[in-house]
RODREN-321973 format. One record per residue (C-alpha): y, x negated, z; residue number from 1. Coordinates in steps of 0.001 Angstrom, whole numbers. Example, Ala and Ser with C-alpha at 12.3 -4.5 7.8 and 13.67 -1.06 7.14 Angstrom:
residues 2
(pt (-4500 -12300 7800) 1);
(pt (-1060 -13670 7140) 2);
This chain:
residues 470
(pt (-126066 50865 -157744) 1);
(pt (-123996 47758 -158339) 2);
(pt (-125902 44534 -158831) 3);
(pt (-125127 42068 -156040) 4);
(pt (-127261 39245 -157399) 5);
(pt (-126140 36187 -159326) 6);
(pt (-126923 36254 -163051) 7);
(pt (-128821 32963 -162700) 8);
(pt (-130483 31951 -159433) 9);
(pt (-129854 28323 -158477) 10);
(pt (-131275 26844 -155289) 11);
(pt (-128206 24724 -154469) 12);
(pt (-125258 26280 -156350) 13);
(pt (-122602 24039 -154815) 14);
(pt (-124555 20898 -155715) 15);
(pt (-124895 22268 -159248) 16);
(pt (-121125 22703 -159343) 17);
(pt (-120300 19283 -157892) 18);
(pt (-120308 17197 -161095) 19);
(pt (-118127 19728 -162917) 20);
(pt (-115695 20120 -160011) 21);
(pt (-115255 16353 -159663) 22);
(pt (-114949 15956 -163436) 23);
(pt (-112401 18785 -163658) 24);
(pt (-110487 17368 -160687) 25);
(pt (-110209 13923 -162302) 26);
(pt (-109313 15575 -165600) 27);
(pt (-106430 17482 -164061) 28);
(pt (-105461 14434 -161999) 29);
(pt (-105243 12451 -165230) 30);
(pt (-103170 15239 -166762) 31);
(pt (-100432 14991 -164144) 32);
(pt (-100779 11520 -162621) 33);
(pt (-98593 9823 -165209) 34);
(pt (-95592 12092 -164579) 35);
(pt (-94336 9860 -161797) 36);
(pt (-95009 6719 -163876) 37);
(pt (-93068 7876 -166961) 38);
(pt (-89777 6142 -166013) 39);
(pt (-91652 2863 -165471) 40);
(pt (-93626 3260 -168700) 41);
(pt (-90405 3970 -170612) 42);
(pt (-89097 595 -169470) 43);
(pt (-92399 -1223 -170066) 44);
(pt (-92773 -2 -173660) 45);
(pt (-89029 423 -174428) 46);
(pt (-89408 4101 -175356) 47);
(pt (-87317 7256 -174840) 48);
(pt (-88385 10379 -172949) 49);
(pt (-89229 12281 -176139) 50);
(pt (-91805 9654 -177150) 51);
(pt (-93226 8831 -173733) 52);
(pt (-93927 12519 -173012) 53);
(pt (-96720 12313 -175617) 54);
(pt (-98822 10691 -172899) 55);
(pt (-98711 14114 -171230) 56);
(pt (-98608 16492 -174203) 57);
(pt (-101063 14452 -176303) 58);
(pt (-103625 14659 -173522) 59);
(pt (-103187 18411 -173187) 60);
(pt (-103222 18821 -176959) 61);
(pt (-106739 17357 -177214) 62);
(pt (-107935 19544 -174334) 63);
(pt (-106428 22595 -175998) 64);
(pt (-108047 21756 -179343) 65);
(pt (-111560 21159 -177921) 66);
(pt (-111578 24085 -175449) 67);
(pt (-111956 26867 -178058) 68);
(pt (-115264 25285 -179062) 69);
(pt (-116604 25452 -175507) 70);
(pt (-118492 28718 -175910) 71);
(pt (-120003 27507 -179187) 72);
(pt (-121048 24159 -177719) 73);
(pt (-122931 25882 -174885) 74);
(pt (-125056 27642 -177521) 75);
(pt (-125933 24366 -179250) 76);
(pt (-126321 21988 -176292) 77);
(pt (-127528 22299 -172699) 78);
(pt (-125099 22348 -169783) 79);
(pt (-126430 18977 -168619) 80);
(pt (-125897 17408 -172040) 81);
(pt (-122316 18634 -172367) 82);
(pt (-121284 17558 -168855) 83);
(pt (-122950 14134 -169049) 84);
(pt (-121467 13427 -172504) 85);
(pt (-118072 14603 -171264) 86);
(pt (-118183 12284 -168237) 87);
(pt (-119310 9304 -170324) 88);
(pt (-116499 10003 -172793) 89);
(pt (-113998 10182 -169942) 90);
(pt (-115184 6843 -168558) 91);
(pt (-114766 5287 -172019) 92);
(pt (-111224 6684 -172286) 93);
(pt (-110328 5371 -168826) 94);
(pt (-111435 1846 -169774) 95);
(pt (-109349 1944 -172976) 96);
(pt (-106243 3237 -171171) 97);
(pt (-106569 826 -168248) 98);
(pt (-106745 -2183 -170575) 99);
(pt (-104212 -911 -173166) 100);
(pt (-101856 -3669 -174417) 101);
(pt (-99386 -1221 -176003) 102);
(pt (-98319 2423 -176131) 103);
(pt (-100503 3408 -179094) 104);
(pt (-103722 2159 -177470) 105);
(pt (-102722 3828 -174194) 106);
(pt (-102163 7117 -176023) 107);
(pt (-105554 6812 -177746) 108);
(pt (-107214 6240 -174368) 109);
(pt (-105432 9279 -172955) 110);
(pt (-106560 11490 -175830) 111);
(pt (-110172 10339 -175444) 112);
(pt (-109936 11320 -171779) 113);
(pt (-108630 14703 -172906) 114);
(pt (-111796 15212 -174939) 115);
(pt (-113933 14710 -171816) 116);
(pt (-111792 17097 -169790) 117);
(pt (-111963 19686 -172556) 118);
(pt (-115766 19592 -172442) 119);
(pt (-116094 19853 -168655) 120);
(pt (-113239 22111 -167536) 121);
(pt (-114356 25469 -169014) 122);
(pt (-117970 24935 -167939) 123);
(pt (-116910 24858 -164292) 124);
(pt (-115655 28448 -164423) 125);
(pt (-118404 29697 -166736) 126);
(pt (-121213 28312 -164568) 127);
(pt (-119545 29617 -161396) 128);
(pt (-119507 33125 -162885) 129);
(pt (-123260 32854 -163512) 130);
(pt (-124666 31231 -160361) 131);
(pt (-122652 33043 -157647) 132);
(pt (-123139 36746 -156762) 133);
(pt (-120187 39123 -157285) 134);
(pt (-119333 39399 -153578) 135);
(pt (-118848 35603 -153426) 136);
(pt (-116916 35409 -156686) 137);
(pt (-113463 35368 -155102) 138);
(pt (-114410 32462 -152849) 139);
(pt (-116141 30552 -155663) 140);
(pt (-113217 31002 -158044) 141);
(pt (-110850 30054 -155228) 142);
(pt (-112637 26730 -154775) 143);
(pt (-112530 26143 -158538) 144);
(pt (-108820 26964 -158544) 145);
(pt (-108374 24597 -155599) 146);
(pt (-109837 21809 -157717) 147);
(pt (-107403 22604 -160531) 148);
(pt (-104361 23094 -158301) 149);
(pt (-104986 20175 -155937) 150);
(pt (-104983 17529 -158677) 151);
(pt (-101457 18127 -160017) 152);
(pt (-100195 18467 -156449) 153);
(pt (-101488 15135 -155146) 154);
(pt (-101392 13248 -158461) 155);
(pt (-97773 12096 -158061) 156);
(pt (-98424 10941 -154487) 157);
(pt (-101450 8857 -155452) 158);
(pt (-99624 7413 -158448) 159);
(pt (-96590 6555 -156333) 160);
(pt (-98720 4702 -153801) 161);
(pt (-100527 2799 -156573) 162);
(pt (-97307 1874 -158383) 163);
(pt (-95751 740 -155095) 164);
(pt (-98243 -2141 -154953) 165);
(pt (-99920 -2429 -158359) 166);
(pt (-99257 -1965 -162088) 167);
(pt (-99657 1313 -163995) 168);
(pt (-103075 163 -165268) 169);
(pt (-104548 820 -161828) 170);
(pt (-103775 4512 -162122) 171);
(pt (-106708 4699 -164530) 172);
(pt (-109007 2347 -162628) 173);
(pt (-108552 4709 -159663) 174);
(pt (-110393 7428 -161617) 175);
(pt (-113538 5347 -162162) 176);
(pt (-115355 5781 -158789) 177);
(pt (-114956 9567 -158967) 178);
(pt (-116320 9697 -162490) 179);
(pt (-119362 7596 -161554) 180);
(pt (-120115 9898 -158598) 181);
(pt (-119736 12950 -160874) 182);
(pt (-122125 11387 -163400) 183);
(pt (-124735 10792 -160693) 184);
(pt (-124364 14394 -159447) 185);
(pt (-124827 15692 -162996) 186);
(pt (-127994 13672 -163477) 187);
(pt (-129643 14677 -160187) 188);
(pt (-128306 18184 -159455) 189);
(pt (-127096 19995 -162556) 190);
(pt (-129509 22534 -164104) 191);
(pt (-129016 24084 -167518) 192);
(pt (-127449 27532 -167144) 193);
(pt (-126926 28345 -170808) 194);
(pt (-129188 29732 -173501) 195);
(pt (-129410 27583 -176632) 196);
(pt (-129367 29856 -179707) 197);
(pt (-127728 27548 -182292) 198);
(pt (-125707 30231 -184111) 199);
(pt (-124080 29661 -187482) 200);
(pt (-120871 27604 -187280) 201);
(pt (-117827 29017 -189030) 202);
(pt (-116130 25869 -190361) 203);
(pt (-112968 27700 -191448) 204);
(pt (-112408 29015 -187921) 205);
(pt (-112799 25513 -186496) 206);
(pt (-110268 24101 -188961) 207);
(pt (-107790 26925 -188306) 208);
(pt (-108076 26357 -184551) 209);
(pt (-107487 22595 -184778) 210);
(pt (-104642 22776 -187296) 211);
(pt (-102943 25785 -185675) 212);
(pt (-102868 24555 -182081) 213);
(pt (-102129 20942 -183061) 214);
(pt (-99212 21994 -185277) 215);
(pt (-97760 24140 -182492) 216);
(pt (-97818 21385 -179856) 217);
(pt (-96669 18700 -182312) 218);
(pt (-93797 20846 -183578) 219);
(pt (-92479 21571 -180086) 220);
(pt (-92968 17944 -179022) 221);
(pt (-91196 16513 -182073) 222);
(pt (-88238 18769 -181275) 223);
(pt (-87549 16648 -178177) 224);
(pt (-86489 13744 -180415) 225);
(pt (-85583 15330 -183747) 226);
(pt (-83975 18584 -182621) 227);
(pt (-85146 22139 -183275) 228);
(pt (-83526 22383 -186705) 229);
(pt (-85170 19227 -188093) 230);
(pt (-87217 19953 -191261) 231);
(pt (-90342 18342 -189790) 232);
(pt (-90135 20520 -186673) 233);
(pt (-89536 23725 -188638) 234);
(pt (-92402 22892 -191007) 235);
(pt (-94815 22217 -188133) 236);
(pt (-93901 25454 -186354) 237);
(pt (-94157 27472 -189583) 238);
(pt (-97622 26033 -190259) 239);
(pt (-98635 26805 -186667) 240);
(pt (-97522 30447 -186846) 241);
(pt (-99184 31112 -190210) 242);
(pt (-102479 29362 -189361) 243);
(pt (-102749 30939 -185899) 244);
(pt (-102157 34424 -187323) 245);
(pt (-104959 33803 -189826) 246);
(pt (-107133 32423 -187023) 247);
(pt (-106620 35468 -184810) 248);
(pt (-107284 37835 -187716) 249);
(pt (-110503 36013 -188602) 250);
(pt (-111771 35980 -185000) 251);
(pt (-111196 39719 -184678) 252);
(pt (-113166 40474 -187837) 253);
(pt (-116107 38058 -187570) 254);
(pt (-119387 39375 -186133) 255);
(pt (-119870 36095 -184250) 256);
(pt (-116378 34661 -183639) 257);
(pt (-115715 31197 -182216) 258);
(pt (-113723 32935 -179476) 259);
(pt (-114105 36624 -178771) 260);
(pt (-110423 37641 -178763) 261);
(pt (-111479 41280 -178425) 262);
(pt (-111543 40729 -174657) 263);
(pt (-107742 41103 -174758) 264);
(pt (-108340 44810 -175387) 265);
(pt (-109230 45012 -171706) 266);
(pt (-105859 45449 -170032) 267);
(pt (-106894 43844 -166730) 268);
(pt (-107954 40662 -168511) 269);
(pt (-104789 40521 -170631) 270);
(pt (-102519 41002 -167605) 271);
(pt (-104350 38437 -165479) 272);
(pt (-104465 35940 -168351) 273);
(pt (-100712 36154 -168936) 274);
(pt (-100059 35559 -165228) 275);
(pt (-102361 32527 -165207) 276);
(pt (-100734 31008 -168313) 277);
(pt (-97218 31476 -166976) 278);
(pt (-98170 30115 -163564) 279);
(pt (-99716 27010 -165111) 280);
(pt (-96643 26478 -167303) 281);
(pt (-94423 26709 -164214) 282);
(pt (-96470 24124 -162360) 283);
(pt (-96662 21615 -165211) 284);
(pt (-93017 21882 -166271) 285);
(pt (-91725 21685 -162686) 286);
(pt (-94049 18824 -161754) 287);
(pt (-93015 17007 -164941) 288);
(pt (-89318 17273 -164013) 289);
(pt (-89425 16779 -160237) 290);
(pt (-90771 13201 -159972) 291);
(pt (-88348 12055 -162662) 292);
(pt (-85455 13709 -160798) 293);
(pt (-86471 11931 -157601) 294);
(pt (-86441 8546 -159344) 295);
(pt (-83545 8919 -161790) 296);
(pt (-81457 11553 -160008) 297);
(pt (-81859 10658 -156337) 298);
(pt (-82673 7013 -157248) 299);
(pt (-85716 6842 -154970) 300);
(pt (-88266 4029 -155410) 301);
(pt (-91531 5106 -157017) 302);
(pt (-93646 4688 -153857) 303);
(pt (-91265 6868 -151823) 304);
(pt (-91289 9448 -154621) 305);
(pt (-95035 9842 -154171) 306);
(pt (-94672 10247 -150411) 307);
(pt (-91922 12851 -150832) 308);
(pt (-94257 14954 -152962) 309);
(pt (-97188 14714 -150527) 310);
(pt (-96261 17619 -148185) 311);
(pt (-96084 19989 -151147) 312);
(pt (-99452 18721 -152329) 313);
(pt (-101069 19425 -148972) 314);
(pt (-99577 22925 -148848) 315);
(pt (-100788 23522 -152387) 316);
(pt (-104368 22696 -151395) 317);
(pt (-104270 24950 -148332) 318);
(pt (-102776 27928 -150171) 319);
(pt (-105201 27524 -153097) 320);
(pt (-108181 27771 -150747) 321);
(pt (-106666 30775 -148973) 322);
(pt (-105640 32625 -152130) 323);
(pt (-109192 32774 -153489) 324);
(pt (-110411 34690 -150451) 325);
(pt (-107296 36841 -150431) 326);
(pt (-108403 38475 -153675) 327);
(pt (-111624 39659 -152003) 328);
(pt (-109508 41487 -149404) 329);
(pt (-106409 42868 -151140) 330);
(pt (-106905 42320 -154882) 331);
(pt (-104565 40478 -157249) 332);
(pt (-101278 42415 -157325) 333);
(pt (-99956 41644 -153834) 334);
(pt (-100615 37857 -153871) 335);
(pt (-99429 37556 -157506) 336);
(pt (-96144 39378 -156862) 337);
(pt (-95593 37473 -153636) 338);
(pt (-96511 34168 -155285) 339);
(pt (-94111 34476 -158226) 340);
(pt (-91342 35681 -155899) 341);
(pt (-91751 32654 -153644) 342);
(pt (-91874 30325 -156651) 343);
(pt (-88593 31829 -157929) 344);
(pt (-86935 31156 -154569) 345);
(pt (-88110 27523 -154620) 346);
(pt (-86952 26971 -158196) 347);
(pt (-83501 28434 -157510) 348);
(pt (-83144 26140 -154503) 349);
(pt (-84180 23139 -156602) 350);
(pt (-81625 24069 -159287) 351);
(pt (-78901 23810 -156624) 352);
(pt (-79893 20218 -155843) 353);
(pt (-77682 17287 -156886) 354);
(pt (-77705 13446 -156765) 355);
(pt (-76576 13552 -153122) 356);
(pt (-79112 16158 -151899) 357);
(pt (-81145 15172 -148870) 358);
(pt (-84795 14239 -149247) 359);
(pt (-85711 16933 -146711) 360);
(pt (-84070 19597 -148898) 361);
(pt (-86091 18522 -151942) 362);
(pt (-89313 18420 -149896) 363);
(pt (-88673 21987 -148699) 364);
(pt (-88061 23256 -152238) 365);
(pt (-91250 21552 -153437) 366);
(pt (-93240 23113 -150584) 367);
(pt (-91902 26584 -151407) 368);
(pt (-92894 26207 -155071) 369);
(pt (-96313 24920 -154008) 370);
(pt (-96807 28006 -151835) 371);
(pt (-95880 30435 -154582) 372);
(pt (-97742 29064 -157599) 373);
(pt (-101264 28782 -156123) 374);
(pt (-100817 32097 -154301) 375);
(pt (-100551 33796 -157691) 376);
(pt (-102980 31610 -159656) 377);
(pt (-106449 32222 -158216) 378);
(pt (-106178 36019 -157666) 379);
(pt (-104768 36505 -161184) 380);
(pt (-107563 34425 -162712) 381);
(pt (-110286 36244 -160785) 382);
(pt (-108682 39588 -161693) 383);
(pt (-108871 38645 -165373) 384);
(pt (-112456 37357 -165369) 385);
(pt (-113805 40199 -163230) 386);
(pt (-112759 42589 -165996) 387);
(pt (-115385 40972 -168255) 388);
(pt (-119148 41299 -168198) 389);
(pt (-122049 39225 -169504) 390);
(pt (-121318 36950 -172461) 391);
(pt (-117665 38007 -172371) 392);
(pt (-117227 35930 -169204) 393);
(pt (-117753 32680 -171111) 394);
(pt (-115268 33773 -173781) 395);
(pt (-112746 34776 -171139) 396);
(pt (-113098 31468 -169315) 397);
(pt (-112662 29570 -172580) 398);
(pt (-109567 31575 -173519) 399);
(pt (-107948 31080 -170111) 400);
(pt (-108560 27347 -170051) 401);
(pt (-107552 26861 -173688) 402);
(pt (-104302 28734 -173318) 403);
(pt (-103481 26993 -170043) 404);
(pt (-103596 23627 -171797) 405);
(pt (-101766 24754 -174931) 406);
(pt (-99110 26587 -172914) 407);
(pt (-98917 23609 -170524) 408);
(pt (-98357 21179 -173400) 409);
(pt (-95744 23447 -174977) 410);
(pt (-94024 24024 -171615) 411);
(pt (-93854 20271 -170938) 412);
(pt (-92426 19635 -174401) 413);
(pt (-89890 22443 -173964) 414);
(pt (-88909 21100 -170536) 415);
(pt (-88308 17716 -172209) 416);
(pt (-86077 19375 -174811) 417);
(pt (-84057 21164 -172150) 418);
(pt (-83886 17922 -170147) 419);
(pt (-82379 16110 -173147) 420);
(pt (-80036 19031 -173870) 421);
(pt (-78739 19022 -170308) 422);
(pt (-78168 15263 -170380) 423);
(pt (-76259 15512 -173659) 424);
(pt (-73963 18258 -172367) 425);
(pt (-72921 16215 -169322) 426);
(pt (-69574 14465 -169674) 427);
(pt (-69098 11573 -167293) 428);
(pt (-70163 8009 -166480) 429);
(pt (-72555 8867 -163598) 430);
(pt (-76078 8366 -164989) 431);
(pt (-77757 9955 -161948) 432);
(pt (-75580 13061 -162261) 433);
(pt (-76234 13158 -165999) 434);
(pt (-79989 13094 -165501) 435);
(pt (-79782 15674 -162712) 436);
(pt (-77888 17994 -165042) 437);
(pt (-80716 17586 -167551) 438);
(pt (-83269 18460 -164866) 439);
(pt (-81302 21614 -164038) 440);
(pt (-81507 22711 -167683) 441);
(pt (-85265 22117 -167618) 442);
(pt (-85563 24151 -164425) 443);
(pt (-83647 27069 -165979) 444);
(pt (-86501 27295 -168468) 445);
(pt (-89088 27125 -165664) 446);
(pt (-87233 29829 -163738) 447);
(pt (-87348 32153 -166751) 448);
(pt (-91134 31695 -166865) 449);
(pt (-91385 32632 -163170) 450);
(pt (-89292 35780 -163648) 451);
(pt (-91488 36887 -166566) 452);
(pt (-94562 36171 -164417) 453);
(pt (-93171 38373 -161649) 454);
(pt (-92594 41259 -164071) 455);
(pt (-96188 40999 -165365) 456);
(pt (-97565 40721 -161805) 457);
(pt (-96061 44124 -160950) 458);
(pt (-98241 45676 -163683) 459);
(pt (-101513 44527 -162052) 460);
(pt (-103576 47219 -160409) 461);
(pt (-103990 47059 -156633) 462);
(pt (-107770 46972 -156756) 463);
(pt (-110245 44643 -155142) 464);
(pt (-113935 43895 -155512) 465);
(pt (-115740 45755 -152719) 466);
(pt (-119337 44756 -152233) 467);
(pt (-122274 45762 -150122) 468);
(pt (-124129 42541 -149445) 469);
(pt (-127333 44286 -148491) 470);
């Protein structure tokens, strides 16, 4: 008889989740909130798009580097300790970024924030898998996905409103009240859900993880300025490939790996994970390009740009909440296939936009994309994690969150490269048309990701988690 009980009984599970959900929300909000401010920051610091995008990719790089250590950290420190330290670190990073006098200090503040997000984000999913019973898992994971999906959807709107009246520094001050509330919730309502065993730390694996992932993101990011054939770029990518191959080999042969990559042997997890990674890459690359297109292609003021993106943000939140429950009813295949298909339609429509397109047309395309992406995200993630049992759940959560950030950073950097390529191929004096052409090239890349996601979604099994609650 199937066990319908939660692995760990918690009296108030949603209160236990509150600090992590708020922390993860602010973390993802920080990840995407600067997208709409990039044109202004380029002017303020006199930088090009290839350099300024480090405020986005640098943040995700730190998250991607720290996430693989999540499972290990939970065996050395209590859940409360990790979350509280993560929130305090985030607050420190916010203060540095908000008071930054130059680009370098701002980037340092952003990367410190990334460390806090990297500590908190994977714990949200891991703890949810432990404190909710299986028949509530779809709903619980849907709420967690809502937290992740809502932030990038409303981030541009909030930033636009702030920049309409205040300076970019206030984007970071806006985070502070949420972080203080999350810290209070962690202190009063977060129990420890992990078991501290303090296993041996494999230093070589840690070094391979840091060097491999950092080299990959740095190589792709440097390509935006230097070009893909630059010696520095080729060297970085070569180092990344070699180190990551060694890292994967070592993890598969260690008795106690940093990350249990053997979970990829389970087909359901591998399929769901690929869908999640592609979906996240679509969201981040599209939401990196869209606000810049609105400001530099359609020449909209920053405040209006935020308002234009609000309807899509609202739809995103509604679909995210709905999609989590949809898995409990019909499984992952139907919503994933439908989601990627809808996203493809929205991206194609956006590719046909131009400097004279109406605002209503752009809003509609954004809404369509924001229906498709969250519709596929939560069911695919739940499909992947439900294929794992026991300690594998923590490893699966860590892998999903790590790869989302690494793939997101790489996708943003690649979108920047395609953006620059498209601008360089345009012949003419119209700067708005030139930038729009660059955005189209970036969206071609995003469209390819969506098509691959659709192909993978068709391979998912049409199964669902049926439970007897008695």
